[in-house]
Structures are given as structure tokens and as C-alpha cells.
N, C-alpha and C positions, 0 to 999 in steps of 0.2 A: 184856696186853690185858684190858680189863674189858668184860663184857657184863652189863647189868642183869638179864637173865633168868637169869644163872648157868649157861647152857647154851651151849656152843660148837657151832654148826652150820655146817659149811662148805657154801658154795653153789658151783655151777658155772654160769658165764655163757658162752654161745657167741654170738659176733656173726656174723650172716649179712648181709653188706653189700649184697646185690643188691636192686634195686628195678625195677619195670616202668616207672616214670616218676618224676620228682622233684616233690614237693610244693613249692609256692611259698614256704612258711615254714620249710622244714627245712634245718638246717645240720649234721645228723649225717653222719658219713662213710657214703657209699653209692656204688654203681656200677651201671651198666646192663649189665654184662658177664657176666650169668649164663650165657648160651649158650656163651660163649668160655671162661670160667674156672671154671664151677660144679664140674665134676668135680675139677679140680686143687685147688680151694679146700677141698672136703670132705676130700680126702686129706691136705691140709696141716693141717687142724684135728685130725684123728686123730693125725697124726705129732706135732703140738705137744702133745697130751694126754699122749703117751708121754714126750716130752722133759721135761715139767714136773710130772708126777704127784707127785714127791717134795715139791713146794712145799706140798702139803696136809698134810704132817707127820703122816700117819696119821689125820687128822680124817675122820670119816665124812661123805660127801656126803649132804645132806638135801634140797637143792633143785637143780633144773636149769632153766635159763631160756634159751630160744632167742629172741634179740632181733635187732633190725636197724635199718635195712634192712627187708626183708620176708621173714621166714622162710617164710611160707606160699607164697611164689613158688617155693621149691625143688621140683622134680619129685619125686613120691613115691619113686621108686627112689633118688634122691640123699639124700632125707631119711632113708629107711630105712638106707642105707649109713652115714650120719653117726651115727645113734643106735647101730647095731650096733658101729661102730668105737669109739665112746666107751665102750660097755659092755666091749669087749675091753681098752681101755687103762686104764680107771678102774673102781673099784668103785661101781656105781650101785645096788646091791641095797638100800641104805637110803633111796633117794629117796622123799620123802613128797609133794613138790609138783613136778610137771613142767609148766612153762608154755611155750607157743609163742605168739608174737605173730602176728596174722593180719590181712590186709585182707579185708573182707567179700566182695569179688568173687572172691577165691581159694577161698572156703569152698564147695566142691562136696560133694554127697553122697559121692562116691568119696573125697575128701580126709578128710572126717569119719570115714568107716568105717575108715580106716587108722590113726587116732590111738590108739585104745585099745590095739591090739596093740603100738604103739611105747612105751606107758607114759605117754602124755600124759594128764593129768587136769585141766588148766586151760588156758583159751585167753583171751588178752588181745587185744581187737579194737580197731583204730584206726577209730573211728566219726567223731569230731570234731564233727559236726553232723548234724541230720536235715533240713537245708534243702538240697535238691538243687542250687539255683543257686549257693549258696556252695561246696558241694563241687566243682562244676565250676570255679569261679573259682580255688580254691586248688590245683587240679591233682589232686584225689582221683579215683580210678578207679571208685568205687562209688556207688550210690544208696541212699537211705533204705530202699527196698523190699528191696534186697539184704541189708541189716543184719538185717531181720526174718526173712528166709529163712535166713540163716546161723545165727542163734540157734536157730531151730527145727531145723535139720539137726544142729547140735551136740548139742542135747538129745536128738535121736532116737537118737544112738549112746551116750547115757549120760553125756555131759560136761555137768555142771550148774554147775561152778565157772567162771563166765564173768565177765570183766572188760571194761568198756567205757571207752575213752578219749574225752574230750570237750575242746574248746577254746572258751573264751569270749573276746570281744573281736575276733572275726574281722571283716574288712571286710564291711559290709552287715548285720551282726547288730544286732538291737535287743533291749531287755529282753524284749519279748513273744516274739520268735522264739527267744531263749535259753530262756525258760521252757518253750516248746513242746518244744525239744530235751531239756531235763532231764526233762520229764514223759514224753516218748517213751521215754527211756532207762529210767526207773523202771518204765514199763508192761511192758518186756521182762523184768523181774525178774532182772537180773544180780545176782551176789553181791558185786560190787565195781565201783566207778566211780572213775576218776581224771579230774580236771578241771584244766586248766592255762590260765592267762591267756596270750594270744598275746604273743610277743616278736618284735620285728623284728630278726632276726639279720643283722648286716652281711654283705653279699655275696649274700644269698638273693634270689630273684626278687621276693618280696614287698617286701623292703627297697628294691630299686631302683624298684619301682612307687611306693612312698611318696615316695622321693627325687624322682621325676619328677612328683609330684602326681597320679598316676593312681589312687591310693587314699588315703582319709582314715582316720587312726587313730580307733578308737572312743574317745571322751573317757574320761579316768581315772574320773570320777565315775560314768559309765555302767558301766564295768567293775566298779567297787565294788558297784554295785546288782546286777549280774549275779551276783557272788560271793555276796552276801547271799541272793539268791533260791536259788542252788544249795545253800548250807548249810542254809537253812530247809527246803526241800523234801526234801532227802535225810534230814535229821533226822526229819522227819514220817513218812518212809517206812521208818524203822527202821535207817538206816545210821549207823554210828559214824564220826565224823570223827577218824581216828587219826593222820593226818599232814596237813600243810598242803594237799596236793593230792589226798589219798586218802581214800576212804570205803568202808566195808565193812559188810555184814551181820555180826552176831555170829558169830565163828568163821571168818570168811573174809578176815582180813587177808592181804595178800600176804606169805607167809613169806620168799620170796626177797628182795624189796625191803626187808623189815624187817631182814634180815641186814645190808644196807648201812647202815641207820640205827642198828643196834645195834653196829656195828663188829665183827661176827663175820667170820671169814675167808672169802674167796671167791677162786676162780680164774677168770680171764677168758681165753678162747681166741678167736683170730681177729684179723683186722685191726682196729685201733682199740679193742680190748678192754682193760680195766683189771683188775688184781688187787690184793688187799690182804690182808696177814696180821696187821694190828694195829700194825705199825711200819714196814713197807716196802711202798711202792706200786710196782707194775710196770705199764708201759703199752706196748702194741704199736703199731707205726707205723700212722698213718692213710693207708696207701698199700697198695693191693692187690699191686703188683709187689714192693715192698720186703718185705712180709710173706711172700709166696710164695717169694721168692729166699732169705730167711733160713732158712725151714723146709726148703727143698730142699737147702740146704747143711748141714743137720743142726744148725743153730744156733738158740738161743732168740732170738726177735725182739724181746723186750721191753727197755725201758730201765728201770733200777732207780733208785728215789728213796727214800732213807732219810729219814723224816720226823723233824723236830726235836720236842722236847717241846712247844714253843709251837705248832707246826703241828698236832700231835695234839690239843692243848687246843682250838685253834680248830675243828678238825673235830668234836670232842665237843660243844662248846656249840652249834655251828651245826646239827648233826644232831639234838641233843637238843631244841632249841627248835622244830624243824620238827614234832616228834612230840607227841602227846597226853601222853606220859610226861614231857616236859620235862627239866630239868637238875637233878640232885641235887648240892648243894654239898658234902656230906660225901664223896660218891664222887669229886668233883673233887679234894678235898683228899687223899684216899687215893692217887689215881692221879697227881696232878700237883704236890702240895705246897701249902703254906700260901699262898705268894705269889700263885699263879694263882687259888686259891679266893677269896682276899681281893679280888683284882682283879675277879672276876666279881661278887661281892656288891656291891662299891662301884659298879660301872657299871650293874648291873641295878636298883638302888634307884630311880633317877630314872624308870625305865620302870614300876616298880610304882606310884610316886606319880602317874604320868600315866595309869594305867589300861591300859597296854599289856601288862603282865605281872602275874600274880597269884602269891602265895606259897601253896603247899599244904603244910600241916604245918610242921615246923621248918626244912626245908632244901631243899624242892623248888620250882622256879620254872617256870611254864607260861605260854605266850602266851595272852592273852585274845582274844576275837573281834576286838576293835579292833586288838590287837597283831599279829594274823595279817596284817592289811592293811599293817602297817608293819614286817613282819618283817625286811626287809633292813637297815633302820636300827637296829633292836634288836640284831641279830646283829653288825653292824659295831661297835657300842659295846662289847659284851661280849668281842669277840675281842681278842687280844693284839697291841698295836702295839709292835714292838721298838724303834721310834724314841723 
């Protein structure tokens, strides 16, 4: 496995699938059964950590990420039990970045006060928009005012590494209201902002509302305008655009997510969690009962998939083009051989000519601002088609 940083940093991801309610756009695996299954689930995570610790191959864990679902929904005694159990099962002494995802309405002064003693030093908050009527429409439980209070409470206990998630292209959003959301986010002085274009995932409530004509999609040209405003305003505020959807102040890139993009090894625990060691991907079932039953039987729940050289190449170029670092052809040649390196160069040339990709130095290729908006088609062209 190659990492362009030259440093292997293993990460640990823990999926907390519980939610208080379902957002209309979300198709991630989640469940409303926290009260019924929360205790059993936390015990299963700890047991799974013991079952699978050898997969880390002695690599020191550098990042820990509690994602979901809604990890901030876990009662503090359960959250504490989870972290203590992980410490017993795995070596967490080298953790440099410990992130927990949170909904603003869960962020109470009591919750904030508990985080430093658990080792949490970064919070990623699902804000989405600062327009209260849109928040209500998409099923979010918080208000814009609660975001402001949550940020203040977290800073009050010394947690300054704060990330805000935003979504553009939401029903009812306009370029003006989007600019207001971006400016509100900047004014809160987070260290990191992630911003995603809304996708209508089949089977979600929002998808059905569109199918029935109850909501209208924001036109593509308006979404493009929103993206340009986002990039410009975050650039002017000092943020580095280091991945298609991610912006950070200098020194505040998400180390955990960067490990996914750099292909460094990570272990995923919990229902629907994924793991990767550079050549083998492991995925846990997206079913609470199937996951809990496997762990209770003392069995690893995951399905193992050995990636082919072509699949690893596809992953490399896709992840590389998403990042500011781009794709280095000489590294492709070293890791995958001449044939695939030549394929990449042959296919990427037309996008260089079209202004979607620029060449940096002798062998590195990076998406341009125009190319970012066409990234799916660029990636499709440079990936390997076995047919």
C-alpha cells in the first residue's frame, strides 16, 4: 500500500447508528432503537474491537472518529462506557485526533463538559443550513440559534477544533439564502467546513416528495452558482480547499478523513461500518440485529472483499482527483505498472485540453475549478474499464 505522505497512520471508525428522527434526505444506515438496544450495542462494539484488533497489524492508532447516525444522542454513561471499553480493547494512547459527530440540539453544557475527560478534541456538527424553515422541512431537530449556542458551549470547555457540515441545493434554498448560510458559518469561526450538494437518494422521504411533485429540485445552474459562492467566500476567509467537499483553516485538515483519501489503513466497528487495509475491504452488515447476533455468537460480522489491482487503481485515481494533491503518474506506475499509468495519461489528456484538469510539474494532475464541477465524468474516463 502506498501513502503519499510516507506515513502509515491507522484510524478507528465507530458507527453509532441511532437517531432521534430521520432526516428526509438521508440514506445512511440508522435506527430509532437507542432506548431498546443502546446498551447491547455498546457492549457489542467493545467485543468486536477485541475480536478484530489483530487487523491493525501493530499499526498505532492515530485517529478515532465516532460517526453515525447521531453519536451525540448516546447518553453520557453509555458514551463513557464505550470509550473506556475501546481503551481496554485497543491501544488508544497515540490518538492525536478524536472526533465525535453531533447534532446541535444534543450539545448541552453537561455534554460538552464530559468530552475533554473522554479525550475528545474535535467535534463535527451537522448544521446543513441556517434557515430554520428549511431545517424543519428536511426533518432536522435543531434551529440556527442552537448552533450558535452549541459552538459557544464547546469553546467554553476548550474544544476549538470544530467542523460544520452544510448542504447546498436544498428545496427552498436560493443563492442569497445560501450565501447567508455560508457567511453565518464563517462568522462562527470553525476550523473546518464540509459542504455537499444535495442528492436525491432513492427511497428517502425527500426522493418520494420529488417523485410526487411536492418538491422541486434546485436547478443545476443554481447549484453551480452556489458552489462558486461557497469556494470564493471560504477562500477569502482563509480556508484551504483541500478536497472537493472539504475546506479547512491551515493545520486543520481532518486527519481521519484524510486517511481514507490517502489509503492509510483504518478499522471500522459497528453495524454498516467499513474497514480497509490497503488491499482488503471489510464491511459489516447494515442490519442492527444481524450485527448484534454475529458479535453475540463470538463471530466477526464483516464480509471480506479482496480488491483486484484494477479496483485499487480505480480507487487511487478517484480519491486522488478528489483531493488538492491530485494524482501522480509516477506513483501510479510504481504501484500499478506501465499499462495502467499509460491508460491514465491517455484518458486524462482530453480533460487537460478541455481545461478540466491541469498538469503540475512533470507528472501530477489536479482538477481545476471547472473540472471539480465535472469531476464525475473526469473520474469515469480515467478509471479502468475491463471491457
